[in-house]
Every structure is written in structure tokens, then in C-alpha cells.
C-alpha positions in Angstrom: 240.4 303.1 130.5 242.1 306.3 131.5 245.3 305.4 133.3 246.9 308.4 134.9 246.8 312.2 134.6 250.2 313.9 134.9 251.1 317.4 136.0 248.5 319.9 134.9 250.0 322.5 132.6 249.6 325.9 134.1 249.8 324.9 137.7 253.2 326.5 138.1 252.5 329.1 135.4 249.1 330.1 136.7 250.6 333.1 138.5 253.5 333.7 136.3 251.7 336.6 134.6 253.0 339.9 136.0 255.4 338.0 138.2 252.6 336.9 140.6 253.2 333.6 142.2 250.2 331.4 143.0 249.5 330.7 146.7 250.6 327.3 148.1 247.6 325.0 148.0 247.7 324.1 151.7 244.3 322.5 151.8 245.1 320.2 148.9 248.4 319.2 150.6 246.6 318.8 153.9 243.9 316.5 152.4 246.6 314.4 150.8 248.5 314.2 154.0 245.4 313.2 156.0 244.5 310.5 153.6 248.0 309.1 153.6 248.3 309.2 157.4 245.0 307.4 157.9 246.0 304.8 155.4 249.4 304.2 156.9 248.0 303.9 160.4 245.2 301.5 159.3 245.3 297.7 158.6 244.9 298.2 154.8 248.6 299.3 154.6 249.7 296.2 156.4 252.4 298.1 158.2 250.9 298.1 161.7 249.6 294.6 161.6 252.3 293.0 163.8 252.0 295.7 166.4 248.3 295.3 166.5 248.5 291.5 166.8 247.1 290.8 163.3 250.2 289.1 161.9 248.4 286.1 160.4 246.6 286.4 157.1 243.2 285.5 158.5 243.5 287.9 161.4 244.7 290.7 159.1 241.8 290.1 156.7 239.3 290.2 159.6 240.8 293.4 160.9 240.6 295.0 157.5 237.0 294.0 157.1 236.0 295.3 160.5 237.9 298.5 159.9 236.2 299.2 156.5 232.8 298.4 157.9 233.4 300.7 160.9 234.5 303.8 159.0 233.1 303.1 155.5 229.6 303.5 154.1 227.4 300.4 154.0 224.2 301.6 152.4 221.9 299.2 154.2 223.4 300.1 157.6 223.4 303.8 156.7 219.6 303.9 156.2 218.5 301.3 158.7 221.3 301.1 161.2 222.2 303.1 164.4 222.6 307.0 164.2 226.4 306.6 164.4 226.3 305.3 160.8 225.4 308.8 159.6 229.0 310.0 160.1 230.4 307.4 157.8 229.9 309.3 154.5 232.5 311.8 156.0 234.9 309.3 157.5 234.9 307.1 154.4 236.5 310.0 152.4 239.8 309.4 154.3 239.8 305.6 154.1 241.3 303.7 151.2 241.3 300.0 150.4 244.9 299.4 149.2 248.0 301.2 148.0 246.8 301.5 144.4 243.5 302.9 145.5 245.2 305.5 147.6 247.9 306.5 145.1 245.5 306.8 142.2 243.2 309.1 144.2 246.0 311.2 145.6 247.5 311.6 142.1 244.3 313.1 140.7 243.8 315.3 143.8 247.4 316.6 143.5 247.1 317.3 139.7 243.7 319.0 139.8 243.2 320.1 143.4 245.8 322.9 143.5 244.4 325.0 140.7 240.8 324.5 141.9 241.8 325.5 145.5 243.6 328.6 144.3 240.6 329.6 142.3 238.0 329.0 145.0 240.0 329.9 148.0 241.0 327.6 150.9 237.9 327.8 153.0 235.4 327.4 150.2 237.5 324.6 148.6 237.6 322.4 151.7 233.9 322.8 152.3 233.2 322.0 148.6 235.5 319.0 148.7 233.9 317.5 151.7 230.3 318.3 150.6 230.9 316.8 147.1 232.4 313.6 148.7 229.6 313.2 151.2 226.8 313.8 148.6 228.5 311.5 146.1 228.5 308.6 148.6 224.9 309.4 149.7 223.8 309.4 146.0 225.2 305.9 145.6 223.7 304.7 148.9 220.3 306.1 147.9 220.4 304.3 144.5 221.5 301.0 146.2 219.8 301.3 149.6 219.7 297.6 150.2 223.4 297.0 149.4 225.7 295.6 152.1 228.8 296.6 150.1 231.2 298.8 151.9 232.3 302.1 150.2 235.5 303.8 151.1 237.8 306.3 149.4 238.0 309.9 148.3 236.9 309.2 144.7 233.6 311.0 145.0 235.1 314.1 146.4 237.9 314.1 143.9 235.4 313.6 141.1 233.7 316.8 142.3 237.1 318.6 142.0 237.4 317.2 138.4 234.0 318.5 137.5 234.7 322.0 139.0 238.1 322.0 137.2 236.4 321.3 133.9 234.2 324.3 134.2 236.8 326.7 135.7 239.8 325.7 133.5 238.5 324.2 130.3 241.5 325.3 128.2 244.2 324.0 130.6 246.3 321.2 129.2 247.2 318.0 131.1 249.6 315.2 130.4 247.8 311.9 130.3 248.6 308.2 129.7 246.1 306.2 127.7 246.5 302.3 127.5 245.3 302.1 123.9 248.0 304.7 122.9 250.7 302.4 124.5 250.9 304.6 127.6 252.7 307.4 125.8 252.6 310.6 127.7 250.6 313.0 125.6 249.2 316.5 126.3 245.5 317.1 125.8 243.1 319.9 126.7 241.6 319.3 130.2 238.1 319.3 128.7 238.9 316.4 126.5 240.6 314.3 129.2 237.9 315.0 131.8 234.9 314.4 129.5 236.5 311.2 128.3 237.0 310.1 132.0 233.4 311.1 132.8 232.1 309.1 129.8 233.9 306.0 131.0 232.4 306.4 134.5 228.9 306.8 133.1 229.2 303.7 130.9 230.7 301.7 133.8 228.1 302.9 136.2 225.3 301.7 133.9 226.9 298.4 133.4 228.0 297.7 137.0 224.6 297.9 138.8 225.1 296.7 142.4 227.9 294.3 141.7 231.1 294.4 143.8 233.8 296.7 142.4 234.4 300.4 141.9 231.4 302.6 142.9 231.3 304.4 139.5 227.9 305.9 140.3 229.5 307.9 143.1 232.1 309.2 140.6 229.3 310.3 138.2 227.4 312.1 141.0 230.5 313.8 142.4 231.6 315.0 138.9 228.2 316.4 138.1 227.9 318.1 141.4 231.3 319.7 141.0 230.6 321.0 137.5 227.1 322.3 138.5 228.5 324.0 141.6 231.2 325.8 139.6 228.7 326.9 137.0 226.2 328.2 139.6 228.9 329.8 141.9 231.2 331.4 139.4 229.4 331.8 136.1 230.9 332.4 132.7 232.6 335.6 133.6 235.1 334.0 136.0 236.4 331.1 133.8 240.1 331.2 133.7 242.4 330.4 130.8 245.5 328.2 131.5 248.6 330.2 132.3 246.8 333.3 133.5 245.9 334.3 137.1 242.3 334.8 138.0 241.0 338.4 138.0 241.4 339.6 141.6 238.3 341.9 141.3 
């Protein structure tokens, strides 16, 4: 399975041509900050448990379960519960289950979000990010309408960013770690890394069904939506090579 993606080549060099410096990806940084803040203030981080009176293991587990069910997506409750459940596909994007879940998602957002944001613009990027995440969760919930499993995390939205990145920057190069290559940091074209990642999600989604674990189907839906959006919105004429700034026209 794909382990980590390192720093995307061209992020710093994107605006080096003609001495133009790329704008600071404020939205990407703000999304990362918001996810980290929500996590640190919630019971999953286990940092505020003593202050909230959840010091014992059983109390902490109960608090975490209630927290995830309150702010995460439960498909059965989404379709058949009170109207307040309709906001959960949005709130779930900022809730993460543990430290590994948070750090993995934020790494991918940091690597791929900056270039996508600079290409799309801040306003369109944040709307795209939220829409991709919400639709990815709704896609999973529609496919598993009777499930009582709680879904949390920004994976669907970040998968949308990966799909858009694949279309917009197919020739960018990223440094990646692959377990079967002894975790050696190797540089690959973005299209190879992202298509490999998508293939893993597709295979895993078909095998997982409705069993507990990672919501791979939400990753597949988000990635496909991101790629299709970039294709429909920008077309072939605006695809950008790594290391070159986008045409301002």
C-alpha cells in the first residue's frame, strides 16, 4: 500500500519562472489548521480528557464514541434520522479518529493542496474542497444506506484534491515511499503515484463492502469527482507543466 507522499516537486518552483513567486496557499494552511485545532480540542486527541472529566478508559471511550456519532456521518441516521443529521457530511470533514488518521490526511493535503489552490484560486478551491468532501461522504452513505458505521475525516475531500491535481499537473514529480521498495524515498511522476493510489482504493473498496475499516469508496468517489471537475472546468488548454507558472490570461 502507498505509504507517504513527500514534498511535491515544483511547489516552490512553480513560480520561479520569470522571478514570479507563487502566492501563499492560505486556504490549504487554514484547512490544515482547522482540522488540527478540532482534533486537539476533541476527545480523540486524549489531551482534554482530564479537564472534561473523562480520565478513565471507559469514560474516554464513551466520550469519543458520542463525539464521533454527533459530528460524523452515520448513513442510517443521515437518511432516516432528524434533519440535524444533514449537516454531518460537512462537519465530518474536520473530525479525525486518531493521530495517524489526522497526520496522514494533513500530509497529503499539504503536499497536493498548495499547487491545486494556486491553480484554482482561493475561493474556488475552498468551495471545491468542501463540495468534493461532502459528495464523497454522501456517495458512500448512498451505497451503504443501512450502515450504522460512523464516518469521519477529510479523506474524501483530499481525494478530490488528488484527482484534480492529477488532471492539472500530470507531469509534476513527487517523492514517495513504497513499502515493497523498503520505504526508499523515490521520485515518480504524479500521474504514476496517483493512479497507483487510486487503483489501491478501487480494489480495496470492492473487497471491503460494508465491513468496518477505511471508507475506501468515499476515496474513490472523491478522486473521480476531483478529476472530472478539473477536466470540465479547465480543459486541456490549461494543464500546467511542473515548474512553470500557469498562464495568467
